[in-house]
Each structure stands twice: as structure tokens, then as C-alpha cells.
Phi, psi and omega in degrees: 000100180204153182291125174076007181247349184085156182266159174199158186196169179177175176278167175219155184252047181236164173261129179223162180301339179299346181296322179300321181292313185300325183294344181249012177078020181258114181296148185219151172234138172258121185220142177175170182280166172092179182259129175297341178291332178254359180304136177061022174272166184302324184246045181290136176208162178219132178294144181303319183294331176289317178298319176299316180295319180299317181295323178293312180302310179295326177292318178293319179298315183301312180302312188292314184297313183292331180286343179088000000 
């Protein structure tokens, strides 16, 4: 899910707070910049353009959601 890049998705084998929502039948999405392969590693980093793209997607989602 990113502006101009097409969507993609899949499962992951990590524990996230979304589990609390799922336990109560509330669907949840984990979304953010960077590579899950290097997340929480000693040398974790995220490119600035990925943070900017993530901010655009979240801003667009928020505007659409709040507009109803």
C-alpha cells in the first residue's frame, strides 16, 4: 500500500499489538516504512523517502476515513 507503487501484502511471523485487536474480532493492518527483514536489528535504519511516502499514505487514509 503506497502511493503510485501498487499494493501488496502478506502475513508475517512476528508478534505485534494487532494481536489484541484480532482476539476481539477487530481486523488490523500493520503498516510502516522500511524492511521487516532489518526491523529491530542492531543496524536498523529507514530511508527518508520511505518515511515521506508512509506519511503521505497515512495522511491520505486519514483524510478519506474522516470524510466518511
